[in-house]
C-alpha positions as CSV (number, residue, x, y, z in Angstrom):
1,M,107.5,135.1,65.4
2,V,105.3,132.4,66.9
3,G,101.9,132.2,65.3
4,C,100.3,130.6,62.2
5,D,96.9,130.2,60.7
6,I,97.0,126.5,60.2
7,L,99.1,123.8,61.7
8,I,99.1,120.4,59.9
9,S,100.3,117.7,62.2
10,G,101.6,114.8,60.2
11,T,103.7,114.1,57.1
12,G,101.9,111.2,55.3
13,G,99.9,111.2,52.2
14,F,96.8,112.7,53.8
15,A,98.7,115.6,55.2
16,A,100.5,116.2,51.9
17,R,97.2,116.3,50.0
18,I,95.9,119.0,52.4
19,A,99.0,121.1,52.2
20,F,99.3,120.8,48.4
21,D,95.7,121.7,47.8
22,I,95.9,124.7,50.2
23,A,98.9,125.8,48.1
24,A,96.9,125.5,44.9
25,T,93.7,127.1,46.0
26,A,94.3,129.7,48.8
27,E,93.0,133.1,47.6
28,E,93.7,134.9,50.9
29,A,97.1,135.0,52.5
30,V,97.5,132.0,54.9
31,E,100.5,130.9,57.0
32,V,100.8,127.1,57.3
33,V,103.2,125.0,59.5
34,I,103.7,121.3,58.7
35,A,104.9,119.4,61.8
36,G,106.4,115.9,62.0
37,R,109.5,114.0,62.9
38,N,110.9,113.1,59.5
39,R,113.2,116.0,58.6
40,E,113.7,115.0,55.0
41,R,110.0,114.5,54.4
42,L,109.3,117.9,56.0
43,S,111.8,119.6,53.8
44,W,110.2,118.1,50.7
45,L,106.6,119.0,51.8
46,R,107.7,122.6,52.5
47,T,109.6,122.8,49.2
48,A,106.8,121.3,47.1
49,A,104.0,123.3,48.8
50,N,105.7,126.6,48.4
51,A,106.5,125.7,44.8
52,R,102.9,124.9,44.1
53,A,101.8,128.2,45.7
54,A,104.2,130.0,43.4
55,L,103.1,128.0,40.4
56,F,99.5,128.8,40.9
57,G,100.1,132.3,42.0
58,R,98.5,131.7,45.5
59,K,99.1,133.4,48.8
60,A,99.9,130.4,51.0
61,R,103.3,130.2,52.7
62,F,104.6,127.0,54.3
63,T,107.2,126.4,57.0
64,T,108.0,123.3,59.1
65,H,108.4,122.3,62.7
66,V,110.2,119.1,63.8
67,V,108.3,117.1,66.5
68,D,107.9,113.5,67.6
69,L,104.3,113.4,68.8
70,L,104.9,110.2,70.7
71,A,107.5,112.0,73.0
72,A,106.5,113.3,76.4
73,D,104.9,116.7,76.3
74,A,105.3,116.8,72.5
75,S,101.8,118.2,71.8
76,D,102.1,121.0,74.4
77,L,105.6,122.0,73.0
78,M,104.4,121.9,69.4
79,L,101.4,124.2,70.2
80,A,103.7,126.6,72.1
81,A,106.2,126.7,69.3
82,T,103.8,127.3,66.4
83,G,100.9,129.2,68.0
84,P,98.2,128.0,65.6
85,R,94.6,129.2,65.2
86,I,93.6,125.9,63.5
87,V,95.2,122.5,64.1
88,V,94.7,119.8,61.5
89,Q,95.7,116.6,63.2
90,A,96.6,114.1,60.5
91,A,99.2,112.1,62.3
92,S,98.4,108.5,63.5
93,I,100.0,105.3,64.7
94,Q,97.7,103.4,62.3
95,T,97.9,103.7,58.6
96,S,94.6,104.0,56.7
97,Q,96.1,101.6,54.1
98,V,95.1,98.7,56.3
99,I,91.7,98.7,54.4
100,A,93.5,97.5,51.3
101,Q,96.0,95.1,52.9
102,T,95.8,91.3,53.4
103,G,98.0,88.5,54.4
104,N,98.0,88.4,58.2
105,A,95.6,87.9,61.1
106,W,95.5,91.6,61.9
107,T,94.3,92.7,58.4
108,Q,91.8,89.8,58.6
109,L,90.4,91.0,61.9
110,V,90.0,94.5,60.5
111,A,88.4,93.2,57.3
112,E,85.9,91.1,59.3
113,G,85.3,93.3,62.3
114,G,85.5,96.7,60.6
115,L,87.7,99.8,60.8
116,S,86.7,100.5,64.3
117,A,89.3,97.9,65.3
118,T,91.7,100.8,64.7
119,A,89.8,103.5,66.5
120,V,91.9,103.3,69.7
121,F,95.1,103.7,67.6
122,Q,93.6,106.6,65.7
123,S,92.6,108.2,69.0
124,L,96.0,108.2,70.7
125,L,97.7,111.2,69.1
126,S,94.5,113.1,68.4
127,S,93.4,112.9,72.1
128,R,96.9,114.1,73.2
129,V,96.7,117.1,70.9
130,A,93.2,117.8,72.0
131,A,94.3,117.7,75.7
132,A,97.2,120.0,75.0
133,I,94.8,122.5,73.4
134,T,92.6,122.3,76.5
135,R,95.6,122.9,78.8
136,A,96.7,125.9,76.7
137,G,93.4,127.6,77.2
138,K,93.6,129.4,73.9
139,P,90.9,129.5,71.2
140,V,92.3,126.9,68.8
141,T,90.1,125.0,66.4
142,L,90.8,121.2,66.2
143,V,90.1,119.3,63.0
144,N,90.8,115.6,63.6
145,C,91.6,113.6,60.5
146,G,92.0,110.2,62.2
147,F,88.8,108.2,61.9
148,P,86.6,111.2,63.0
149,D,83.2,109.4,62.7
150,V,84.2,107.5,65.9
151,V,87.3,109.2,67.3
152,N,85.7,112.6,67.7
153,G,83.2,111.1,70.1
154,I,86.1,109.7,72.2
155,I,87.8,113.1,72.2
156,K,84.5,114.8,73.3
157,A,84.0,112.2,76.0
158,M,87.4,113.0,77.4
159,G,86.3,116.5,77.9
160,H,87.9,118.2,74.9
161,D,86.6,120.2,72.0
162,V,86.8,119.0,68.4
163,A,85.3,120.9,65.5
164,C,85.0,118.1,63.0
165,G,87.0,115.8,60.7
166,M,87.6,115.5,57.0
167,G,86.7,113.0,54.3
168,N,84.2,110.1,54.7
169,V,80.8,111.8,54.2
170,A,82.6,114.5,52.2
171,I,84.0,111.9,49.9
172,L,80.4,110.7,49.1
173,S,78.9,114.2,48.9
174,N,81.5,115.4,46.4
175,V,81.4,112.3,44.2
176,F,77.6,112.5,44.1
177,A,77.8,116.2,43.2
178,G,80.1,115.2,40.4
179,S,78.0,112.4,39.1
180,A,76.1,112.4,35.8
181,A,73.0,111.8,37.9
182,T,73.2,115.2,39.5
183,P,71.8,118.1,37.6
184,A,74.2,121.0,37.2
185,G,73.9,123.4,40.2
186,A,71.6,121.1,42.2
187,E,72.2,121.2,46.0
188,V,73.4,117.9,47.3
189,K,73.0,116.9,51.0
190,V,74.1,113.6,52.4
191,L,73.9,111.7,55.6
192,A,76.6,109.1,55.6
193,H,78.6,107.0,58.1
194,Y,82.1,105.9,57.2
195,Q,80.7,102.3,56.9
196,N,78.7,103.5,53.8
197,L,82.0,103.9,51.8
198,A,82.7,100.2,51.5
199,A,79.9,99.6,49.0
200,W,81.3,102.2,46.6
201,R,84.6,100.3,46.5
202,R,82.9,97.4,44.9
203,R,81.6,97.1,41.4
204,P,78.1,98.5,40.8
205,Q,76.5,95.1,40.5
206,E,78.0,93.9,43.8
207,R,76.8,96.8,46.0
208,G,74.4,96.3,48.8
209,G,73.7,97.0,52.5
210,R,72.4,100.2,54.0
211,P,73.2,103.1,51.6
212,P,73.8,106.7,52.6
213,R,70.8,109.1,52.5
214,V,71.1,111.6,49.7
215,W,69.0,114.6,48.8
216,L,69.2,116.4,45.4
217,A,67.6,119.8,45.2
218,G,65.7,119.0,48.4
219,K,64.2,115.7,47.3
220,E,65.5,112.4,48.8
221,V,66.9,109.9,46.3
222,D,64.9,106.6,46.5
223,D,67.5,104.2,45.2
224,V,70.9,105.6,45.9
225,Y,72.9,102.7,44.4
226,A,71.0,102.8,41.1
227,A,71.1,106.6,40.9
228,F,74.8,106.8,41.3
229,A,75.9,103.6,39.6
230,D,78.5,105.6,37.7
231,I,80.5,106.3,40.9
232,Q,83.5,104.1,41.6
233,L,86.0,104.4,44.5
234,T,89.3,102.7,44.8
235,P,90.0,99.8,47.2
236,E,92.7,102.1,48.8
237,P,91.9,105.3,50.7
238,V,90.7,107.9,48.2
239,I,93.1,110.6,49.5
240,E,92.7,112.6,46.3
241,I,89.1,113.4,47.4
242,S,89.2,112.9,51.2
243,G,92.3,114.9,51.8
244,A,91.1,117.6,49.5
245,S,87.6,117.7,50.9
246,G,88.4,119.8,54.0
247,V,90.6,122.4,52.3
248,P,87.8,124.9,51.4
249,M,86.6,124.7,54.9
250,L,90.0,125.2,56.4
251,L,90.6,128.3,54.2
252,A,87.2,129.7,55.2
253,M,88.0,129.1,58.9
254,A,91.4,130.9,58.5
255,A,89.8,133.8,56.7
256,G,86.8,134.1,58.9
257,R,84.4,133.4,56.0
258,S,81.2,131.4,56.0
259,W,81.1,128.0,54.3
260,H,78.8,125.1,53.8
261,G,79.5,121.5,53.0
262,H,79.9,118.1,54.7
263,V,82.1,116.9,57.5
264,P,82.3,113.8,59.7
265,G,82.2,114.0,63.5
266,P,81.0,117.7,63.9
267,N,81.4,118.6,67.5
268,G,82.0,115.0,68.4
269,L,78.8,113.5,66.8
270,P,78.9,110.0,65.2
271,G,79.0,109.8,61.5
272,G,78.8,112.5,58.9
273,Y,76.4,115.4,58.1
274,P,75.8,118.5,56.0
275,V,77.0,121.5,57.9
276,R,77.4,125.3,57.7
277,L,80.3,127.4,59.1
278,A,79.2,130.7,60.4
279,G,80.9,133.0,63.0
280,G,83.7,130.5,63.3
281,E,81.3,127.7,64.5
282,L,80.0,124.6,62.7
283,E,76.3,123.7,62.9
284,L,74.2,121.1,61.2
285,A,72.5,122.1,58.0
286,L,70.1,119.2,57.5
287,P,67.6,118.7,54.8
288,D,64.1,120.0,55.4
289,G,62.1,117.6,57.5
290,V,65.1,115.8,59.1
291,S,65.7,116.6,62.7
292,A,69.0,116.6,64.4
293,A,67.9,113.7,66.6
294,E,66.9,111.6,63.6
295,A,70.2,112.3,61.8
296,I,72.3,111.5,64.9
297,T,70.3,108.3,65.6
298,W,70.6,107.2,62.0
299,N,74.4,107.7,62.0
300,A,74.9,106.1,65.5
301,S,73.0,103.0,64.5
302,F,76.0,101.8,62.4
303,E,78.4,101.5,65.3
304,E,75.6,100.2,67.5
305,A,75.3,97.2,65.2
306,N,79.0,96.7,64.7
307,G,81.9,98.8,65.8
308,L,82.7,101.1,68.8
309,V,80.2,103.2,70.8
310,V,81.0,105.9,73.2
311,S,78.4,106.8,75.9
312,P,77.8,110.3,77.2
313,E,79.2,109.1,80.5
314,G,82.6,108.2,78.9
315,G,82.1,104.5,78.5
316,V,83.6,102.8,75.4
317,R,82.3,99.5,74.2
318,F,82.8,97.3,71.2
319,T,79.8,95.8,69.4
320,G,78.8,93.1,66.9
321,I,81.4,91.1,65.0
322,L,84.2,93.4,66.1
323,R,83.5,92.7,69.7
324,D,83.5,89.0,69.0
325,R,86.8,89.1,67.1
326,L,88.6,91.4,69.6
327,T,87.5,89.6,72.7
328,E,88.7,86.2,71.4
329,H,92.2,87.7,72.0
330,V,91.5,90.3,74.8
331,P,88.6,89.0,76.9
332,A,88.9,92.0,79.2
333,L,87.4,94.2,76.5
334,R,84.2,92.3,76.4
335,D,82.5,94.9,78.6
336,G,84.4,97.8,77.2
337,F,86.5,100.4,79.1
338,P,86.2,103.9,80.5
339,V,87.6,106.5,78.1
340,R,90.1,107.6,80.8
341,D,91.8,104.2,80.2
342,L,92.4,104.9,76.5
343,E,96.2,104.9,76.7
344,A,96.4,101.6,78.6
345,V,94.0,99.9,76.2
346,C,96.0,101.3,73.3
347,E,99.1,99.6,74.7
348,E,97.2,96.3,75.0
349,L,95.9,96.5,71.5
350,L,99.3,97.5,70.1
351,R,100.7,94.2,71.5
352,L,97.8,92.3,70.0
353,R,98.3,94.0,66.6
354,A,102.0,93.2,66.6
355,A,101.3,89.5,67.4
356,L,98.6,89.2,64.8
357,M,100.7,90.9,62.1
358,E,103.1,88.0,62.5
359,T,100.3,85.4,62.3
360,P,98.9,84.1,59.0
361,P,95.2,84.7,58.5
362,A,92.8,81.9,59.5
363,A,91.5,79.7,56.7
364,N,87.9,80.5,55.8
365,D,85.4,77.8,56.6
366,A,84.4,75.7,53.6
């Protein structure tokens, strides 16, 4: 029978974390399909997820669907074959491991210009899935895991709905909640852009730059770096937290329950926010005294300074150091591009990435 509660698109480490944590925590019955093109990997994820559900005595059940999302009409066929109520889009043509890699001119460009260098790549499959959901005309909730702080704005500008993403702000909100600095039971609310994560990958004495905004029990923390000096993230993507962070929300969505927490890119907004889920819809749940306009402007300012900005009219433009680095290689991107040209721009940037990955990094100036 066609129809599942949650479709996880992707078979990488992030998708696996989601599936395995659903298996370990689902209290209500939930049907999950994992979709991807690697049959052996799919078989393992299905086997391990169902084993974990049995091990923990949970009510999740996992099946698989073979699909190559780069193939023509793949997203439409996947949706038709699985009939999901919630799509968790975790497949991408750009690995998140790039943040911890070195040794070529592409990783150097990303390190210097920022992760928004990968935003177009992260948008490709997610925008195709979003478009397929729109064409199907059915009430399907899309959770985009690929760089949602920025990509969700692109999806929205293309005319498609996207509920939110996972990770990023939810990494920080949960590590702050688990910090020794946070009194037991204190409510934690965080405004954070993905760019805020980089400082927490460095040693406490090396941290700097604009911090996230954090409220404990309704009071804003004055010195976030000092208050949470005990927090330490890895140089690599912290999938153990980020992949897990959306699982309680997904299970609440599947069961029709309310939930509150933090997500990046809610309804296509830039950056990350505290939110509540009620009646199947996500809405901002900001600290007292903080307006939606203030929170959105604060988050948007990061990409305005350096990164990728999407206008309400559908214009995409690069800013800051990233604009300088990219346009050294692709001058045509100096003035940006209309969001409707995403796929053509992606092809151009894929050629650039391939060339730069074969090029040694430039020597730093003495």
